[in-house]
C-alpha positions as CSV (number, residue, x, y, z in Angstrom):
1,X,-1.1,-26.0,-34.8
2,X,0.4,-29.3,-33.6
3,X,3.0,-30.5,-36.0
4,X,1.9,-34.1,-36.3
5,X,-1.8,-33.0,-36.5
6,X,-1.2,-31.1,-39.7
7,X,-1.2,-33.4,-42.7
8,X,1.7,-31.7,-44.4
9,X,1.5,-30.9,-48.0
10,X,4.2,-32.7,-49.8
11,X,4.1,-36.5,-49.6
12,X,4.0,-38.3,-52.9
13,X,0.4,-39.3,-52.3
14,X,-0.8,-35.8,-51.5
15,X,1.0,-33.9,-54.2
16,X,-0.8,-36.0,-56.9
17,X,-4.1,-34.6,-55.6
18,X,-6.9,-35.8,-53.4
19,X,-10.2,-36.6,-55.1
20,X,-13.1,-34.4,-54.1
21,X,-11.2,-31.7,-52.4
22,X,-12.0,-29.2,-55.1
23,X,-15.7,-29.8,-55.4
24,X,-16.4,-26.3,-53.9
25,X,-14.6,-24.6,-56.7
26,X,-16.2,-23.7,-60.0
27,X,-16.2,-26.4,-62.6
28,X,-14.5,-26.0,-65.9
29,X,-11.1,-25.3,-67.3
30,X,-8.2,-24.6,-64.9
31,X,-7.8,-21.0,-64.1
32,X,-4.7,-19.4,-65.7
33,X,-2.1,-18.1,-63.2
34,X,-2.7,-14.6,-62.1
35,X,-0.3,-11.8,-62.9
36,X,2.4,-11.4,-60.3
37,X,0.9,-9.7,-57.2
38,X,1.8,-6.1,-56.7
39,X,3.8,-4.9,-53.7
40,X,5.8,-7.1,-51.4
41,X,3.0,-9.6,-50.4
42,X,3.9,-13.1,-51.4
43,X,1.8,-16.3,-51.3
44,X,3.4,-19.4,-50.0
45,X,2.7,-22.9,-48.5
46,X,3.5,-25.0,-45.4
47,X,6.0,-27.8,-46.1
48,X,7.9,-30.4,-44.2
49,X,11.7,-30.1,-44.5
50,X,13.0,-33.4,-43.2
51,X,14.3,-34.2,-46.7
52,X,14.8,-30.6,-47.9
53,X,16.2,-31.4,-51.3
54,X,13.0,-33.3,-52.2
55,X,10.4,-31.3,-50.2
56,X,11.6,-27.9,-51.3
57,X,11.9,-29.0,-54.9
58,X,8.1,-29.6,-54.9
59,X,7.5,-26.1,-53.4
60,X,9.7,-24.6,-56.1
61,X,8.1,-26.6,-58.9
62,X,4.7,-25.4,-58.0
63,X,5.9,-21.8,-58.3
64,X,6.0,-20.9,-54.6
65,X,9.0,-18.9,-53.4
66,X,8.0,-18.5,-49.7
67,X,7.0,-21.2,-47.2
68,X,6.7,-22.1,-43.5
69,X,8.6,-25.2,-42.5
70,X,8.5,-28.0,-40.0
71,X,11.1,-30.7,-39.2
72,X,10.9,-33.8,-37.1
73,X,14.3,-33.4,-35.3
74,X,16.8,-30.6,-35.0
75,X,20.4,-31.1,-36.1
76,X,23.3,-29.0,-37.4
77,X,23.5,-31.4,-40.4
78,X,19.9,-30.8,-41.4
79,X,20.2,-27.1,-40.8
80,X,23.0,-26.9,-43.2
81,X,21.2,-29.0,-45.8
82,X,18.1,-26.9,-45.4
83,X,20.0,-23.6,-45.7
84,X,21.8,-24.8,-48.9
85,X,18.5,-26.0,-50.4
86,X,16.6,-22.8,-49.7
87,X,19.4,-20.9,-51.5
88,X,19.5,-23.3,-54.4
89,X,15.8,-23.0,-55.1
90,X,15.5,-19.3,-54.2
91,X,12.9,-20.0,-51.5
92,X,12.4,-17.8,-48.4
93,X,11.6,-19.6,-45.2
94,X,9.2,-17.4,-43.3
95,X,9.3,-19.3,-40.0
96,X,9.7,-22.7,-38.4
97,X,6.6,-24.2,-36.9
98,X,7.4,-25.7,-33.5
99,X,5.3,-27.4,-30.9
100,X,5.4,-30.2,-28.4
101,X,6.4,-32.4,-26.7
102,X,3.3,-33.9,-25.2
103,X,-0.3,-34.1,-26.1
104,X,-2.3,-31.3,-27.7
105,X,-6.1,-31.6,-28.0
106,X,-7.8,-29.0,-30.2
107,X,-11.1,-28.7,-28.4
108,X,-12.6,-26.1,-26.1
109,X,-12.5,-28.5,-23.1
110,X,-9.1,-30.2,-23.3
111,X,-7.3,-27.5,-25.3
112,X,-6.8,-25.1,-22.4
113,X,-5.2,-28.1,-20.5
114,X,-2.9,-29.3,-23.2
115,X,-1.8,-26.7,-25.7
116,X,1.2,-24.5,-25.6
117,X,3.0,-22.9,-22.5
118,X,-0.1,-21.9,-20.6
119,X,-0.8,-25.3,-19.0
120,X,1.8,-26.2,-16.4
121,X,2.1,-29.8,-17.6
122,X,5.0,-30.1,-20.2
123,X,5.8,-26.4,-19.9
124,X,9.5,-26.9,-19.0
125,X,10.0,-29.5,-21.7
126,X,8.3,-27.3,-24.3
127,X,10.4,-24.3,-23.4
128,X,13.5,-26.5,-23.9
129,X,12.1,-27.7,-27.3
130,X,11.4,-24.1,-28.4
131,X,15.0,-23.1,-27.5
132,X,16.3,-26.0,-29.6
133,X,14.0,-24.7,-32.4
134,X,15.4,-21.2,-32.0
135,X,19.0,-22.6,-32.2
136,X,17.9,-24.5,-35.4
137,X,16.5,-21.4,-36.9
138,X,19.7,-19.5,-36.3
139,X,21.7,-22.3,-37.9
140,X,19.4,-22.7,-40.9
141,X,18.9,-19.0,-41.5
142,X,15.2,-19.0,-40.7
143,X,14.2,-15.7,-39.2
144,X,11.4,-16.7,-36.9
145,X,9.9,-19.6,-34.9
146,X,6.1,-19.8,-34.5
147,X,3.6,-21.8,-32.3
148,X,0.3,-21.9,-30.7
149,X,1.2,-20.8,-27.2
150,X,-2.0,-21.8,-25.6
151,X,-5.4,-20.4,-24.4
152,X,-3.9,-17.2,-23.0
153,X,-6.3,-16.1,-20.2
154,X,-8.2,-13.0,-20.8
155,X,-8.0,-12.0,-17.2
156,X,-4.5,-10.4,-16.6
157,X,-4.9,-11.2,-12.9
158,X,-5.2,-14.9,-13.6
159,X,-2.3,-16.9,-12.1
160,X,-1.8,-18.8,-15.4
161,X,-1.6,-15.5,-17.3
162,X,1.1,-14.2,-14.9
163,X,3.0,-17.5,-15.2
164,X,2.7,-17.4,-19.0
165,X,4.2,-13.9,-19.1
166,X,7.0,-14.9,-16.7
167,X,7.7,-18.0,-18.9
168,X,7.7,-16.1,-22.2
169,X,10.0,-13.2,-21.1
170,X,13.2,-15.3,-20.9
171,X,12.2,-17.3,-24.0
172,X,11.8,-14.0,-25.9
173,X,15.1,-12.8,-24.6
174,X,16.8,-16.0,-25.7
175,X,15.4,-15.6,-29.2
176,X,16.4,-12.0,-29.3
177,X,19.9,-12.9,-28.3
178,X,20.1,-15.2,-31.2
179,X,18.5,-12.8,-33.7
180,X,15.2,-14.8,-34.0
181,X,11.6,-13.5,-33.9
182,X,8.7,-15.4,-32.2
183,X,5.4,-15.5,-34.0
184,X,2.2,-16.2,-32.0
185,X,-0.4,-18.0,-34.1
186,X,-3.8,-16.5,-33.5
187,X,-7.0,-18.3,-32.5
188,X,-7.1,-19.5,-29.0
189,X,-7.2,-16.0,-27.5
190,X,-8.9,-12.8,-28.4
191,X,-6.8,-10.2,-30.3
192,X,-6.9,-7.9,-27.3
193,X,-5.6,-10.6,-25.1
194,X,-2.8,-11.4,-27.5
195,X,-2.0,-7.7,-27.7
196,X,-1.8,-7.4,-23.9
197,X,0.5,-10.5,-23.7
198,X,2.9,-9.2,-26.4
199,X,3.0,-5.8,-24.6
200,X,3.5,-7.4,-21.1
201,X,6.3,-9.7,-22.3
202,X,7.9,-6.7,-24.0
203,X,11.0,-8.2,-25.5
204,X,10.5,-6.4,-28.8
205,X,10.8,-9.5,-31.1
206,X,7.3,-10.9,-30.7
207,X,4.9,-10.8,-33.7
208,X,1.9,-12.6,-35.0
209,X,1.1,-15.3,-37.6
210,X,-2.5,-14.3,-38.2
211,X,-4.7,-17.3,-38.9
212,X,-7.8,-16.0,-40.5
213,X,-9.8,-19.2,-39.9
214,X,-8.7,-19.9,-36.4
215,X,-10.2,-16.7,-35.1
216,X,-13.5,-17.9,-36.5
217,X,-13.1,-21.6,-35.6
218,X,-12.4,-20.6,-31.9
219,X,-15.1,-17.9,-31.9
220,X,-12.6,-15.2,-30.9
221,X,-13.0,-12.5,-33.6
222,X,-13.9,-11.6,-37.1
223,X,-10.6,-11.7,-38.8
224,X,-11.1,-8.3,-40.5
225,X,-11.9,-6.6,-37.2
226,X,-9.1,-8.4,-35.4
227,X,-6.6,-6.7,-37.7
228,X,-7.7,-3.4,-36.3
229,X,-6.4,-4.6,-32.9
230,X,-3.3,-6.6,-33.7
231,X,-2.5,-5.7,-37.3
232,X,0.7,-3.8,-36.6
233,X,2.2,-7.0,-35.3
234,X,1.3,-9.3,-38.1
235,X,4.3,-10.6,-40.0
236,X,2.6,-13.6,-41.8
237,X,-0.9,-14.8,-42.3
238,X,-2.4,-18.3,-42.7
239,X,-5.0,-18.3,-45.5
240,X,-7.6,-20.7,-44.2
241,X,-11.3,-20.6,-44.1
242,X,-14.1,-21.9,-41.8
243,X,-17.3,-21.4,-40.0
244,X,-18.0,-20.2,-36.4
245,X,-18.6,-22.9,-33.8
246,X,-22.1,-24.0,-33.0
247,X,-21.1,-26.8,-30.6
248,X,-19.8,-25.2,-27.4
249,X,-17.3,-28.1,-26.9
250,X,-15.9,-28.3,-30.4
251,X,-14.2,-25.8,-32.8
252,X,-16.0,-24.6,-35.8
253,X,-15.7,-26.4,-39.1
254,X,-12.8,-25.7,-41.5
255,X,-13.8,-25.4,-45.2
256,X,-11.9,-24.7,-48.4
257,X,-11.2,-21.1,-49.4
258,X,-13.4,-19.1,-50.3
259,X,-16.5,-21.0,-49.0
260,X,-16.4,-20.0,-45.3
261,X,-17.0,-17.0,-43.2
262,X,-13.6,-15.3,-43.9
263,X,-14.0,-12.2,-46.1
264,X,-10.7,-12.6,-48.0
265,X,-11.1,-9.5,-50.2
266,X,-11.6,-7.4,-47.0
267,X,-8.7,-9.1,-45.3
268,X,-6.3,-8.4,-48.1
269,X,-7.6,-4.9,-48.4
270,X,-7.0,-4.3,-44.7
271,X,-3.5,-5.8,-45.0
272,X,-2.7,-3.4,-47.8
273,X,-3.9,-0.4,-45.7
274,X,-1.6,-1.6,-42.9
275,X,1.3,-1.6,-45.2
276,X,1.7,-5.3,-44.8
277,X,4.8,-6.7,-46.6
278,X,4.8,-10.2,-45.3
279,X,3.7,-13.5,-46.6
280,X,0.2,-15.2,-47.0
281,X,0.7,-18.9,-46.4
282,X,-2.0,-21.3,-47.7
283,X,-3.1,-23.8,-45.1
284,X,-5.7,-26.5,-45.4
285,X,-5.9,-29.2,-42.8
286,X,-8.7,-31.4,-44.2
287,X,-7.3,-34.6,-45.6
288,X,-4.1,-32.9,-46.7
289,X,-3.9,-30.4,-49.5
290,X,-3.9,-31.3,-53.2
291,X,-1.8,-29.7,-55.8
292,X,-4.9,-28.5,-57.5
293,X,-6.3,-26.8,-54.4
294,X,-3.0,-25.1,-53.7
295,X,-2.6,-23.7,-57.2
296,X,-6.2,-22.5,-57.4
297,X,-6.0,-20.9,-54.0
298,X,-2.6,-19.3,-54.9
299,X,-4.2,-17.9,-58.1
300,X,-7.3,-16.6,-56.1
301,X,-5.1,-14.9,-53.5
302,X,-2.7,-13.3,-56.0
303,X,-5.6,-11.8,-57.9
304,X,-6.8,-10.2,-54.7
305,X,-3.3,-8.9,-53.9
306,X,-2.9,-7.5,-57.4
307,X,-6.3,-5.8,-57.5
308,X,-6.7,-2.1,-56.7
């Protein structure tokens, strides 16, 4: 989930649509918008917010009222502009995506050495950056900060696991003191490992951004089964699709919803059974995301949410 790795949704070029991205969807007339989904589950998108007045207007104009955000730099001036713009457009910011500084490599070989707070390199700088992000969340009225925290070791006796827990405890306490939650984005660890880490850190403000595709792309879990383990901690969900890895050195392949291995009807059904009242955030990292893809996927997900 590295910020500069994502091709965020709302540049002028992207919002006009990227040719070919919709080839996996049925041909024909555009699907009419689904009825408003029942219950409290909302569908949203990921957006930059470096220019909130422009970026969030695009979110609003496409009919989304929830989003996850990223910004390039943290400042009180930007926090105020962002807070004012969210209120103006009646948009709820679910969380602030925060990672870095330093290099992140999303492979099975270099990922454990570069991503999050598990590797020792850049750990101190990344903790400082996350604290700055927490301060920004407080100033902007964003309730949570989220990140990939790394390939958390499955062995609780591993020295890196113990160091990770010791690093996360004061970070969780800092966020708690400021009224901010921390969301772990799933994928690089099994659901059981993440459950253990949340339990061992134990600050009470740790939750999950459940990425349906990442669990598959990293080969860690079927996303329906993973909810049985970690579901009570899920506050938001990335709607993303993909295939399991067949190369032991590279992640599986991401594909458009609903053409991969994620069983979205079963995922949404499971969320309903869990009493989930959070947000489902559309994410698509292949060559950006076109307006057409976002709207068709929004319609697809809202129909699942509204179904019995």
